[in-house]
mmCIF file of the N, C-alpha and C atoms, coordinates in Angstrom:
data_MODEL
# 
_entry.id   MODEL 
# 
loop_
_atom_site.group_PDB 
_atom_site.id 
_atom_site.type_symbol 
_atom_site.label_atom_id 
_atom_site.label_alt_id 
_atom_site.label_comp_id 
_atom_site.label_asym_id 
_atom_site.label_entity_id 
_atom_site.label_seq_id 
_atom_site.pdbx_PDB_ins_code 
_atom_site.Cartn_x 
_atom_site.Cartn_y 
_atom_site.Cartn_z 
_atom_site.occupancy 
_atom_site.B_iso_or_equiv 
_atom_site.pdbx_formal_charge 
_atom_site.auth_seq_id 
_atom_site.auth_comp_id 
_atom_site.auth_asym_id 
_atom_site.auth_atom_id 
_atom_site.pdbx_PDB_model_num 
ATOM 1   N N  . MET A 1 1  ? 124.166 1.941  157.993 1.00 0.00 ? 1  MET A N  1 
ATOM 2   C CA . MET A 1 1  ? 124.717 1.209  156.863 1.00 0.00 ? 1  MET A CA 1 
ATOM 3   C C  . MET A 1 1  ? 125.827 2.023  156.180 1.00 0.00 ? 1  MET A C  1 
ATOM 4   N N  . PHE A 1 2  ? 125.511 3.287  155.892 1.00 0.00 ? 2  PHE A N  1 
ATOM 5   C CA . PHE A 1 2  ? 126.494 4.148  155.230 1.00 0.00 ? 2  PHE A CA 1 
ATOM 6   C C  . PHE A 1 2  ? 127.716 4.347  156.121 1.00 0.00 ? 2  PHE A C  1 
ATOM 7   N N  . GLY A 1 3  ? 127.504 4.478  157.410 1.00 0.00 ? 3  GLY A N  1 
ATOM 8   C CA . GLY A 1 3  ? 128.600 4.667  158.354 1.00 0.00 ? 3  GLY A CA 1 
ATOM 9   C C  . GLY A 1 3  ? 129.547 3.484  158.367 1.00 0.00 ? 3  GLY A C  1 
ATOM 10  N N  . ARG A 1 4  ? 129.000 2.266  158.262 1.00 0.00 ? 4  ARG A N  1 
ATOM 11  C CA . ARG A 1 4  ? 129.841 1.069  158.222 1.00 0.00 ? 4  ARG A CA 1 
ATOM 12  C C  . ARG A 1 4  ? 130.700 1.034  156.966 1.00 0.00 ? 4  ARG A C  1 
ATOM 13  N N  . ILE A 1 5  ? 130.122 1.447  155.847 1.00 0.00 ? 5  ILE A N  1 
ATOM 14  C CA . ILE A 1 5  ? 130.877 1.470  154.589 1.00 0.00 ? 5  ILE A CA 1 
ATOM 15  C C  . ILE A 1 5  ? 132.032 2.461  154.699 1.00 0.00 ? 5  ILE A C  1 
ATOM 16  N N  . VAL A 1 6  ? 131.761 3.613  155.274 1.00 0.00 ? 6  VAL A N  1 
ATOM 17  C CA . VAL A 1 6  ? 132.803 4.625  155.440 1.00 0.00 ? 6  VAL A CA 1 
ATOM 18  C C  . VAL A 1 6  ? 133.910 4.095  156.341 1.00 0.00 ? 6  VAL A C  1 
ATOM 19  N N  . ILE A 1 7  ? 133.560 3.426  157.415 1.00 0.00 ? 7  ILE A N  1 
ATOM 20  C CA . ILE A 1 7  ? 134.553 2.876  158.338 1.00 0.00 ? 7  ILE A CA 1 
ATOM 21  C C  . ILE A 1 7  ? 135.399 1.812  157.642 1.00 0.00 ? 7  ILE A C  1 
ATOM 22  N N  . VAL A 1 8  ? 134.763 0.933  156.872 1.00 0.00 ? 8  VAL A N  1 
ATOM 23  C CA . VAL A 1 8  ? 135.500 -0.107 156.148 1.00 0.00 ? 8  VAL A CA 1 
ATOM 24  C C  . VAL A 1 8  ? 136.467 0.523  155.146 1.00 0.00 ? 8  VAL A C  1 
ATOM 25  N N  . VAL A 1 9  ? 136.009 1.544  154.425 1.00 0.00 ? 9  VAL A N  1 
ATOM 26  C CA . VAL A 1 9  ? 136.874 2.218  153.453 1.00 0.00 ? 9  VAL A CA 1 
ATOM 27  C C  . VAL A 1 9  ? 138.046 2.893  154.166 1.00 0.00 ? 9  VAL A C  1 
ATOM 28  N N  . LEU A 1 10 ? 137.798 3.566  155.272 1.00 0.00 ? 10 LEU A N  1 
ATOM 29  C CA . LEU A 1 10 ? 138.873 4.226  156.009 1.00 0.00 ? 10 LEU A CA 1 
ATOM 30  C C  . LEU A 1 10 ? 139.885 3.227  156.564 1.00 0.00 ? 10 LEU A C  1 
ATOM 31  N N  . VAL A 1 11 ? 139.406 2.098  157.073 1.00 0.00 ? 11 VAL A N  1 
ATOM 32  C CA . VAL A 1 11 ? 140.311 1.065  157.575 1.00 0.00 ? 11 VAL A CA 1 
ATOM 33  C C  . VAL A 1 11 ? 141.147 0.497  156.426 1.00 0.00 ? 11 VAL A C  1 
ATOM 34  N N  . ALA A 1 12 ? 140.515 0.276  155.277 1.00 0.00 ? 12 ALA A N  1 
ATOM 35  C CA . ALA A 1 12 ? 141.243 -0.243 154.112 1.00 0.00 ? 12 ALA A CA 1 
ATOM 36  C C  . ALA A 1 12 ? 142.319 0.746  153.675 1.00 0.00 ? 12 ALA A C  1 
ATOM 37  N N  . LEU A 1 13 ? 141.999 2.040  153.657 1.00 0.00 ? 13 LEU A N  1 
ATOM 38  C CA . LEU A 1 13 ? 142.995 3.052  153.294 1.00 0.00 ? 13 LEU A CA 1 
ATOM 39  C C  . LEU A 1 13 ? 144.141 3.099  154.298 1.00 0.00 ? 13 LEU A C  1 
ATOM 40  N N  . LEU A 1 14 ? 143.824 2.966  155.564 1.00 0.00 ? 14 LEU A N  1 
ATOM 41  C CA . LEU A 1 14 ? 144.855 2.965  156.598 1.00 0.00 ? 14 LEU A CA 1 
ATOM 42  C C  . LEU A 1 14 ? 145.785 1.769  156.436 1.00 0.00 ? 14 LEU A C  1 
ATOM 43  N N  . VAL A 1 15 ? 145.221 0.588  156.211 1.00 0.00 ? 15 VAL A N  1 
ATOM 44  C CA . VAL A 1 15 ? 146.032 -0.618 156.017 1.00 0.00 ? 15 VAL A CA 1 
ATOM 45  C C  . VAL A 1 15 ? 146.912 -0.466 154.781 1.00 0.00 ? 15 VAL A C  1 
ATOM 46  N N  . TRP A 1 16 ? 146.343 0.053  153.693 1.00 0.00 ? 16 TRP A N  1 
ATOM 47  C CA . TRP A 1 16 ? 147.110 0.258  152.466 1.00 0.00 ? 16 TRP A CA 1 
ATOM 48  C C  . TRP A 1 16 ? 148.254 1.242  152.707 1.00 0.00 ? 16 TRP A C  1 
ATOM 49  N N  . ALA A 1 17 ? 147.986 2.320  153.434 1.00 0.00 ? 17 ALA A N  1 
ATOM 50  C CA . ALA A 1 17 ? 149.015 3.321  153.700 1.00 0.00 ? 17 ALA A CA 1 
ATOM 51  C C  . ALA A 1 17 ? 150.150 2.741  154.537 1.00 0.00 ? 17 ALA A C  1 
ATOM 52  N N  . VAL A 1 18 ? 149.850 1.865  155.458 1.00 0.00 ? 18 VAL A N  1 
ATOM 53  C CA . VAL A 1 18 ? 150.869 1.260  156.307 1.00 0.00 ? 18 VAL A CA 1 
ATOM 54  C C  . VAL A 1 18 ? 151.700 0.250  155.524 1.00 0.00 ? 18 VAL A C  1 
ATOM 55  N N  . LEU A 1 19 ? 151.062 -0.507 154.646 1.00 0.00 ? 19 LEU A N  1 
ATOM 56  C CA . LEU A 1 19 ? 151.750 -1.577 153.933 1.00 0.00 ? 19 LEU A CA 1 
ATOM 57  C C  . LEU A 1 19 ? 152.422 -1.132 152.639 1.00 0.00 ? 19 LEU A C  1 
ATOM 58  N N  . ALA A 1 20 ? 152.044 0.019  152.095 1.00 0.00 ? 20 ALA A N  1 
ATOM 59  C CA . ALA A 1 20 ? 152.626 0.491  150.833 1.00 0.00 ? 20 ALA A CA 1 
ATOM 60  C C  . ALA A 1 20 ? 154.083 0.878  151.064 1.00 0.00 ? 20 ALA A C  1 
ATOM 61  N N  . ARG A 1 21 ? 154.953 0.363  150.235 1.00 0.00 ? 21 ARG A N  1 
ATOM 62  C CA . ARG A 1 21 ? 156.383 0.642  150.368 1.00 0.00 ? 21 ARG A CA 1 
ATOM 63  C C  . ARG A 1 21 ? 156.972 0.926  148.998 1.00 0.00 ? 21 ARG A C  1 
ATOM 64  N N  . ASP A 1 22 ? 158.120 1.567  149.014 1.00 0.00 ? 22 ASP A N  1 
ATOM 65  C CA . ASP A 1 22 ? 158.861 1.795  147.785 1.00 0.00 ? 22 ASP A CA 1 
ATOM 66  C C  . ASP A 1 22 ? 159.459 0.470  147.343 1.00 0.00 ? 22 ASP A C  1 
ATOM 67  N N  . THR A 1 23 ? 159.236 0.098  146.090 1.00 0.00 ? 23 THR A N  1 
ATOM 68  C CA . THR A 1 23 ? 159.739 -1.182 145.588 1.00 0.00 ? 23 THR A CA 1 
ATOM 69  C C  . THR A 1 23 ? 161.187 -1.102 145.152 1.00 0.00 ? 23 THR A C  1 
ATOM 70  N N  . GLY A 1 24 ? 161.716 0.106  145.042 1.00 0.00 ? 24 GLY A N  1 
ATOM 71  C CA . GLY A 1 24 ? 163.078 0.259  144.584 1.00 0.00 ? 24 GLY A CA 1 
ATOM 72  C C  . GLY A 1 24 ? 163.226 0.029  143.089 1.00 0.00 ? 24 GLY A C  1 
ATOM 73  N N  . ALA A 1 25 ? 162.104 0.026  142.376 1.00 0.00 ? 25 ALA A N  1 
ATOM 74  C CA . ALA A 1 25 ? 162.121 -0.258 140.947 1.00 0.00 ? 25 ALA A CA 1 
ATOM 75  C C  . ALA A 1 25 ? 162.376 0.992  140.114 1.00 0.00 ? 25 ALA A C  1 
ATOM 76  N N  . GLY A 1 26 ? 162.676 2.105  140.749 1.00 0.00 ? 26 GLY A N  1 
ATOM 77  C CA . GLY A 1 26 ? 162.931 3.346  140.029 1.00 0.00 ? 26 GLY A CA 1 
ATOM 78  C C  . GLY A 1 26 ? 164.278 3.297  139.325 1.00 0.00 ? 26 GLY A C  1 
ATOM 79  N N  . PRO A 1 27 ? 164.580 4.354  138.582 1.00 0.00 ? 27 PRO A N  1 
ATOM 80  C CA . PRO A 1 27 ? 165.860 4.397  137.875 1.00 0.00 ? 27 PRO A CA 1 
ATOM 81  C C  . PRO A 1 27 ? 167.028 4.490  138.854 1.00 0.00 ? 27 PRO A C  1 
ATOM 82  N N  . ASN A 1 28 ? 168.175 3.983  138.433 1.00 0.00 ? 28 ASN A N  1 
ATOM 83  C CA . ASN A 1 28 ? 169.377 4.086  139.254 1.00 0.00 ? 28 ASN A CA 1 
ATOM 84  C C  . ASN A 1 28 ? 169.795 5.549  139.340 1.00 0.00 ? 28 ASN A C  1 
ATOM 85  N N  . PRO A 1 29 ? 170.207 5.994  140.518 1.00 0.00 ? 29 PRO A N  1 
ATOM 86  C CA . PRO A 1 29 ? 170.622 7.396  140.644 1.00 0.00 ? 29 PRO A CA 1 
ATOM 87  C C  . PRO A 1 29 ? 171.904 7.659  139.850 1.00 0.00 ? 29 PRO A C  1 
ATOM 88  N N  . ARG A 1 30 ? 171.987 8.851  139.312 1.00 0.00 ? 30 ARG A N  1 
ATOM 89  C CA . ARG A 1 30 ? 173.196 9.275  138.604 1.00 0.00 ? 30 ARG A CA 1 
ATOM 90  C C  . ARG A 1 30 ? 174.120 9.944  139.606 1.00 0.00 ? 30 ARG A C  1 
ATOM 91  N N  . HIS A 1 31 ? 175.420 9.798  139.382 1.00 0.00 ? 31 HIS A N  1 
ATOM 92  C CA . HIS A 1 31 ? 176.422 10.407 140.259 1.00 0.00 ? 31 HIS A CA 1 
ATOM 93  C C  . HIS A 1 31 ? 177.277 11.373 139.460 1.00 0.00 ? 31 HIS A C  1 
ATOM 94  N N  . HIS A 1 32 ? 177.818 12.357 140.155 1.00 0.00 ? 32 HIS A N  1 
ATOM 95  C CA . HIS A 1 32 ? 178.695 13.335 139.530 1.00 0.00 ? 32 HIS A CA 1 
ATOM 96  C C  . HIS A 1 32 ? 179.867 13.591 140.470 1.00 0.00 ? 32 HIS A C  1 
ATOM 97  N N  . THR A 1 33 ? 181.069 13.445 139.959 1.00 0.00 ? 33 THR A N  1 
ATOM 98  C CA . THR A 1 33 ? 182.267 13.756 140.736 1.00 0.00 ? 33 THR A CA 1 
ATOM 99  C C  . THR A 1 33 ? 182.655 15.201 140.435 1.00 0.00 ? 33 THR A C  1 
ATOM 100 N N  . VAL A 1 34 ? 182.737 15.989 141.491 1.00 0.00 ? 34 VAL A N  1 
ATOM 101 C CA . VAL A 1 34 ? 183.024 17.416 141.352 1.00 0.00 ? 34 VAL A CA 1 
ATOM 102 C C  . VAL A 1 34 ? 184.457 17.607 140.856 1.00 0.00 ? 34 VAL A C  1 
ATOM 103 N N  . ARG A 1 35 ? 184.592 18.442 139.816 1.00 0.00 ? 35 ARG A N  1 
ATOM 104 C CA . ARG A 1 35 ? 185.906 18.794 139.256 1.00 0.00 ? 35 ARG A CA 1 
ATOM 105 C C  . ARG A 1 35 ? 186.308 20.179 139.766 1.00 0.00 ? 35 ARG A C  1 
ATOM 106 N N  . PRO A 1 36 ? 187.601 20.480 139.756 1.00 0.00 ? 36 PRO A N  1 
ATOM 107 C CA . PRO A 1 36 ? 188.041 21.811 140.211 1.00 0.00 ? 36 PRO A CA 1 
ATOM 108 C C  . PRO A 1 36 ? 187.342 22.926 139.439 1.00 0.00 ? 36 PRO A C  1 
ATOM 109 N N  . GLY A 1 37 ? 186.887 23.928 140.147 1.00 0.00 ? 37 GLY A N  1 
ATOM 110 C CA . GLY A 1 37 ? 186.234 25.080 139.537 1.00 0.00 ? 37 GLY A CA 1 
ATOM 111 C C  . GLY A 1 37 ? 184.727 24.940 139.382 1.00 0.00 ? 37 GLY A C  1 
ATOM 112 N N  . GLU A 1 38 ? 184.185 23.759 139.631 1.00 0.00 ? 38 GLU A N  1 
ATOM 113 C CA . GLU A 1 38 ? 182.733 23.578 139.503 1.00 0.00 ? 38 GLU A CA 1 
ATOM 114 C C  . GLU A 1 38 ? 182.010 24.100 140.731 1.00 0.00 ? 38 GLU A C  1 
ATOM 115 N N  . THR A 1 39 ? 180.798 24.527 140.514 1.00 0.00 ? 39 THR A N  1 
ATOM 116 C CA . THR A 1 39 ? 179.918 24.965 141.584 1.00 0.00 ? 39 THR A CA 1 
ATOM 117 C C  . THR A 1 39 ? 178.600 24.213 141.456 1.00 0.00 ? 39 THR A C  1 
ATOM 118 N N  . LEU A 1 40 ? 177.790 24.283 142.488 1.00 0.00 ? 40 LEU A N  1 
ATOM 119 C CA . LEU A 1 40 ? 176.460 23.674 142.376 1.00 0.00 ? 40 LEU A CA 1 
ATOM 120 C C  . LEU A 1 40 ? 175.688 24.297 141.223 1.00 0.00 ? 40 LEU A C  1 
ATOM 121 N N  . TRP A 1 41 ? 175.882 25.587 141.025 1.00 0.00 ? 41 TRP A N  1 
ATOM 122 C CA . TRP A 1 41 ? 175.189 26.288 139.940 1.00 0.00 ? 41 TRP A CA 1 
ATOM 123 C C  . TRP A 1 41 ? 175.606 25.715 138.585 1.00 0.00 ? 41 TRP A C  1 
ATOM 124 N N  . SER A 1 42 ? 176.917 25.541 138.367 1.00 0.00 ? 42 SER A N  1 
ATOM 125 C CA . SER A 1 42 ? 177.380 25.033 137.066 1.00 0.00 ? 42 SER A CA 1 
ATOM 126 C C  . SER A 1 42 ? 176.929 23.586 136.844 1.00 0.00 ? 42 SER A C  1 
ATOM 127 N N  . ILE A 1 43 ? 176.887 22.800 137.902 1.00 0.00 ? 43 ILE A N  1 
ATOM 128 C CA . ILE A 1 43 ? 176.408 21.422 137.779 1.00 0.00 ? 43 ILE A CA 1 
ATOM 129 C C  . ILE A 1 43 ? 174.912 21.417 137.464 1.00 0.00 ? 43 ILE A C  1 
ATOM 130 N N  . ALA A 1 44 ? 174.159 22.291 138.114 1.00 0.00 ? 44 ALA A N  1 
ATOM 131 C CA . ALA A 1 44 ? 172.722 22.375 137.857 1.00 0.00 ? 44 ALA A CA 1 
ATOM 132 C C  . ALA A 1 44 ? 172.443 22.819 136.425 1.00 0.00 ? 44 ALA A C  1 
ATOM 133 N N  . VAL A 1 45 ? 173.204 23.781 135.928 1.00 0.00 ? 45 VAL A N  1 
ATOM 134 C CA . VAL A 1 45 ? 173.018 24.256 134.550 1.00 0.00 ? 45 VAL A CA 1 
ATOM 135 C C  . VAL A 1 45 ? 173.290 23.125 133.559 1.00 0.00 ? 45 VAL A C  1 
ATOM 136 N N  . ALA A 1 46 ? 174.342 22.347 133.819 1.00 0.00 ? 46 ALA A N  1 
ATOM 137 C CA . ALA A 1 46 ? 174.718 21.265 132.899 1.00 0.00 ? 46 ALA A CA 1 
ATOM 138 C C  . ALA A 1 46 ? 173.808 20.044 133.010 1.00 0.00 ? 46 ALA A C  1 
ATOM 139 N N  . SER A 1 47 ? 173.168 19.845 134.157 1.00 0.00 ? 47 SER A N  1 
ATOM 140 C CA . SER A 1 47 ? 172.429 18.612 134.397 1.00 0.00 ? 47 SER A CA 1 
ATOM 141 C C  . SER A 1 47 ? 170.919 18.729 134.292 1.00 0.00 ? 47 SER A C  1 
ATOM 142 N N  . TYR A 1 48 ? 170.379 19.931 134.389 1.00 0.00 ? 48 TYR A N  1 
ATOM 143 C CA . TYR A 1 48 ? 168.931 20.105 134.456 1.00 0.00 ? 48 TYR A CA 1 
ATOM 144 C C  . TYR A 1 48 ? 168.454 21.142 133.450 1.00 0.00 ? 48 TYR A C  1 
ATOM 145 N N  . ALA A 1 49 ? 167.306 20.872 132.882 1.00 0.00 ? 49 ALA A N  1 
ATOM 146 C CA . ALA A 1 49 ? 166.663 21.874 132.029 1.00 0.00 ? 49 ALA A CA 1 
ATOM 147 C C  . ALA A 1 49 ? 165.863 22.811 132.927 1.00 0.00 ? 49 ALA A C  1 
ATOM 148 N N  . GLY A 1 50 ? 165.688 24.024 132.510 1.00 0.00 ? 50 GLY A N  1 
ATOM 149 C CA . GLY A 1 50 ? 164.889 24.961 133.291 1.00 0.00 ? 50 GLY A CA 1 
ATOM 150 C C  . GLY A 1 50 ? 165.728 25.819 134.209 1.00 0.00 ? 50 GLY A C  1 
ATOM 151 N N  . ASP A 1 51 ? 165.100 26.275 135.267 1.00 0.00 ? 51 ASP A N  1 
ATOM 152 C CA . ASP A 1 51 ? 165.704 27.214 136.206 1.00 0.00 ? 51 ASP A CA 1 
ATOM 153 C C  . ASP A 1 51 ? 166.805 26.547 137.031 1.00 0.00 ? 51 ASP A C  1 
ATOM 154 N N  . PRO A 1 52 ? 168.047 27.006 136.938 1.00 0.00 ? 52 PRO A N  1 
ATOM 155 C CA . PRO A 1 52 ? 169.147 26.399 137.706 1.00 0.00 ? 52 PRO A CA 1 
ATOM 156 C C  . PRO A 1 52 ? 168.954 26.490 139.218 1.00 0.00 ? 52 PRO A C  1 
ATOM 157 N N  . ARG A 1 53 ? 168.183 27.483 139.677 1.00 0.00 ? 53 ARG A N  1 
ATOM 158 C CA . ARG A 1 53 ? 167.956 27.605 141.127 1.00 0.00 ? 53 ARG A CA 1 
ATOM 159 C C  . ARG A 1 53 ? 167.262 26.366 141.671 1.00 0.00 ? 53 ARG A C  1 
ATOM 160 N N  . GLU A 1 54 ? 166.339 25.818 140.894 1.00 0.00 ? 54 GLU A N  1 
ATOM 161 C CA . GLU A 1 54 ? 165.663 24.594 141.323 1.00 0.00 ? 54 GLU A CA 1 
ATOM 162 C C  . GLU A 1 54 ? 166.642 23.424 141.340 1.00 0.00 ? 54 GLU A C  1 
ATOM 163 N N  . GLY A 1 55 ? 167.539 23.370 140.342 1.00 0.00 ? 55 GLY A N  1 
ATOM 164 C CA . GLY A 1 55 ? 168.552 22.324 140.304 1.00 0.00 ? 55 GLY A CA 1 
ATOM 165 C C  . GLY A 1 55 ? 169.500 22.400 141.490 1.00 0.00 ? 55 GLY A C  1 
ATOM 166 N N  . VAL A 1 56 ? 169.904 23.606 141.864 1.00 0.00 ? 56 VAL A N  1 
ATOM 167 C CA . VAL A 1 56 ? 170.776 23.780 143.037 1.00 0.00 ? 56 VAL A CA 1 
ATOM 168 C C  . VAL A 1 56 ? 170.054 23.311 144.293 1.00 0.00 ? 56 VAL A C  1 
ATOM 169 N N  . TRP A 1 57 ? 168.794 23.686 144.422 1.00 0.00 ? 57 TRP A N  1 
ATOM 170 C CA . TRP A 1 57 ? 168.015 23.263 145.591 1.00 0.00 ? 57 TRP A CA 1 
ATOM 171 C C  . TRP A 1 57 ? 167.904 21.739 145.634 1.00 0.00 ? 57 TRP A C  1 
ATOM 172 N N  . GLU A 1 58 ? 167.620 21.115 144.483 1.00 0.00 ? 58 GLU A N  1 
ATOM 173 C CA . GLU A 1 58 ? 167.503 19.650 144.414 1.00 0.00 ? 58 GLU A CA 1 
ATOM 174 C C  . GLU A 1 58 ? 168.830 18.987 144.802 1.00 0.00 ? 58 GLU A C  1 
ATOM 175 N N  . LEU A 1 59 ? 169.942 19.515 144.287 1.00 0.00 ? 59 LEU A N  1 
ATOM 176 C CA . LEU A 1 59 ? 171.251 18.956 144.630 1.00 0.00 ? 59 LEU A CA 1 
ATOM 177 C C  . LEU A 1 59 ? 171.523 19.055 146.133 1.00 0.00 ? 59 LEU A C  1 
ATOM 178 N N  . ARG A 1 60 ? 171.222 20.197 146.706 1.00 0.00 ? 60 ARG A N  1 
ATOM 179 C CA . ARG A 1 60 ? 171.452 20.367 148.149 1.00 0.00 ? 60 ARG A CA 1 
ATOM 180 C C  . ARG A 1 60 ? 170.576 19.429 148.966 1.00 0.00 ? 60 ARG A C  1 
ATOM 181 N N  . GLU A 1 61 ? 169.324 19.289 148.578 1.00 0.00 ? 61 GLU A N  1 
ATOM 182 C CA . GLU A 1 61 ? 168.406 18.412 149.306 1.00 0.00 ? 61 GLU A CA 1 
ATOM 183 C C  . GLU A 1 61 ? 168.826 16.948 149.182 1.00 0.00 ? 61 GLU A C  1 
ATOM 184 N N  . ARG A 1 62 ? 169.110 16.520 147.966 1.00 0.00 ? 62 ARG A N  1 
ATOM 185 C CA . ARG A 1 62 ? 169.437 15.113 147.701 1.00 0.00 ? 62 ARG A CA 1 
ATOM 186 C C  . ARG A 1 62 ? 170.723 14.686 148.405 1.00 0.00 ? 62 ARG A C  1 
ATOM 187 N N  . ASN A 1 63 ? 171.683 15.615 148.531 1.00 0.00 ? 63 ASN A N  1 
ATOM 188 C CA . ASN A 1 63 ? 172.978 15.286 149.115 1.00 0.00 ? 63 ASN A CA 1 
ATOM 189 C C  . ASN A 1 63 ? 173.136 15.769 150.551 1.00 0.00 ? 63 ASN A C  1 
ATOM 190 N N  . ASP A 1 64 ? 172.057 16.248 151.147 1.00 0.00 ? 64 ASP A N  1 
ATOM 191 C CA . ASP A 1 64 ? 172.070 16.727 152.543 1.00 0.00 ? 64 ASP A CA 1 
ATOM 192 C C  . ASP A 1 64 ? 173.177 17.747 152.783 1.00 0.00 ? 64 ASP A C  1 
ATOM 193 N N  . LEU A 1 65 ? 173.302 18.709 151.874 1.00 0.00 ? 65 LEU A N  1 
ATOM 194 C CA . LEU A 1 65 ? 174.320 19.753 152.004 1.00 0.00 ? 65 LEU A CA 1 
ATOM 195 C C  . LEU A 1 65 ? 173.762 20.912 152.819 1.00 0.00 ? 65 LEU A C  1 
ATOM 196 N N  . ASP A 1 66 ? 174.516 21.363 153.804 1.00 0.00 ? 66 ASP A N  1 
ATOM 197 C CA . ASP A 1 66 ? 174.093 22.494 154.632 1.00 0.00 ? 66 ASP A CA 1 
ATOM 198 C C  . ASP A 1 66 ? 174.356 23.833 153.942 1.00 0.00 ? 66 ASP A C  1 
ATOM 199 N N  . SER A 1 67 ? 175.294 23.822 152.994 1.00 0.00 ? 67 SER A N  1 
ATOM 200 C CA . SER A 1 67 ? 175.615 25.047 152.269 1.00 0.00 ? 67 SER A CA 1 
ATOM 201 C C  . SER A 1 67 ? 175.913 24.680 150.815 1.00 0.00 ? 67 SER A C  1 
ATOM 202 N N  . ALA A 1 68 ? 176.248 25.682 150.033 1.00 0.00 ? 68 ALA A N  1 
ATOM 203 C CA . ALA A 1 68 ? 176.548 25.451 148.621 1.00 0.00 ? 68 ALA A CA 1 
ATOM 204 C C  . ALA A 1 68 ? 178.021 25.148 148.397 1.00 0.00 ? 68 ALA A C  1 
ATOM 205 N N  . VAL A 1 69 ? 178.782 24.938 149.458 1.00 0.00 ? 69 VAL A N  1 
ATOM 206 C CA . VAL A 1 69 ? 180.213 24.675 149.342 1.00 0.00 ? 69 VAL A CA 1 
ATOM 207 C C  . VAL A 1 69 ? 180.428 23.210 148.965 1.00 0.00 ? 69 VAL A C  1 
ATOM 208 N N  . ILE A 1 70 ? 181.132 22.995 147.848 1.00 0.00 ? 70 ILE A N  1 
ATOM 209 C CA . ILE A 1 70 ? 181.515 21.655 147.433 1.00 0.00 ? 70 ILE A CA 1 
ATOM 210 C C  . ILE A 1 70 ? 183.009 21.668 147.138 1.00 0.00 ? 70 ILE A C  1 
ATOM 211 N N  . VAL A 1 71 ? 183.618 20.484 147.162 1.00 0.00 ? 71 VAL A N  1 
ATOM 212 C CA . VAL A 1 71 ? 185.064 20.387 146.951 1.00 0.00 ? 71 VAL A CA 1 
ATOM 213 C C  . VAL A 1 71 ? 185.356 19.404 145.827 1.00 0.00 ? 71 VAL A C  1 
ATOM 214 N N  . PRO A 1 72 ? 186.477 19.596 145.127 1.00 0.00 ? 72 PRO A N  1 
ATOM 215 C CA . PRO A 1 72 ? 186.847 18.656 144.072 1.00 0.00 ? 72 PRO A CA 1 
ATOM 216 C C  . PRO A 1 72 ? 186.946 17.228 144.614 1.00 0.00 ? 72 PRO A C  1 
ATOM 217 N N  . ALA A 1 73 ? 186.550 16.282 143.794 1.00 0.00 ? 73 ALA A N  1 
ATOM 218 C CA . ALA A 1 73 ? 186.524 14.848 144.086 1.00 0.00 ? 73 ALA A CA 1 
ATOM 219 C C  . ALA A 1 73 ? 185.321 14.438 144.954 1.00 0.00 ? 73 ALA A C  1 
ATOM 220 N N  . GLN A 1 74 ? 184.506 15.387 145.378 1.00 0.00 ? 74 GLN A N  1 
ATOM 221 C CA . GLN A 1 74 ? 183.299 15.056 146.116 1.00 0.00 ? 74 GLN A CA 1 
ATOM 222 C C  . GLN A 1 74 ? 182.305 14.424 145.141 1.00 0.00 ? 74 GLN A C  1 
ATOM 223 N N  . VAL A 1 75 ? 181.651 13.350 145.552 1.00 0.00 ? 75 VAL A N  1 
ATOM 224 C CA . VAL A 1 75 ? 180.685 12.667 144.695 1.00 0.00 ? 75 VAL A CA 1 
ATOM 225 C C  . VAL A 1 75 ? 179.289 13.092 145.113 1.00 0.00 ? 75 VAL A C  1 
ATOM 226 N N  . LEU A 1 76 ? 178.539 13.625 144.144 1.00 0.00 ? 76 LEU A N  1 
ATOM 227 C CA . LEU A 1 76 ? 177.175 14.067 144.386 1.00 0.00 ? 76 LEU A CA 1 
ATOM 228 C C  . LEU A 1 76 ? 176.202 13.130 143.689 1.00 0.00 ? 76 LEU A C  1 
ATOM 229 N N  . VAL A 1 77 ? 175.070 12.895 144.327 1.00 0.00 ? 77 VAL A N  1 
ATOM 230 C CA . VAL A 1 77 ? 173.986 12.143 143.710 1.00 0.00 ? 77 VAL A CA 1 
ATOM 231 C C  . VAL A 1 77 ? 173.110 13.142 142.996 1.00 0.00 ? 77 VAL A C  1 
ATOM 232 N N  . LEU A 1 78 ? 172.887 12.911 141.705 1.00 0.00 ? 78 LEU A N  1 
ATOM 233 C CA . LEU A 1 78 ? 172.034 13.813 140.914 1.00 0.00 ? 78 LEU A CA 1 
ATOM 234 C C  . LEU A 1 78 ? 170.597 13.309 140.984 1.00 0.00 ? 78 LEU A C  1 
ATOM 235 N N  . PRO A 1 79 ? 169.674 14.145 141.418 1.00 0.00 ? 79 PRO A N  1 
ATOM 236 C CA . PRO A 1 79 ? 168.275 13.727 141.458 1.00 0.00 ? 79 PRO A CA 1 
ATOM 237 C C  . PRO A 1 79 ? 167.743 13.434 140.055 1.00 0.00 ? 79 PRO A C  1 
ATOM 238 N N  . ALA A 1 80 ? 166.822 12.503 139.998 1.00 0.00 ? 80 ALA A N  1 
ATOM 239 C CA . ALA A 1 80 ? 166.229 12.125 138.701 1.00 0.00 ? 80 ALA A CA 1 
ATOM 240 C C  . ALA A 1 80 ? 165.372 13.212 138.147 1.00 0.00 ? 80 ALA A C  1 
# 
C-alpha cells in the first residue's frame, strides 16, 4: 500500500516537472548601451548593490560574454 502511494507521488512529481514552464510573467529585462570608457566593472557598480564582482559575473553570464571586453554602442541585458 505504502509503495503504491510513493509511486503515485513520484509519477505526479515527474509529470509536474515535465509540464512546468516559465510563464514569461517576470519583469521586462533592462538594457544598457555601453558608452565610451565604460567597463563591466563600472556598469556593475552603477547597476547593482553589493559586491561588483558578482555583478560582473552576472553581466557576463546573461550576455554570453567570453571575456570582459565590451565596446561602445554594445547593448547589454542587465540581469534582474
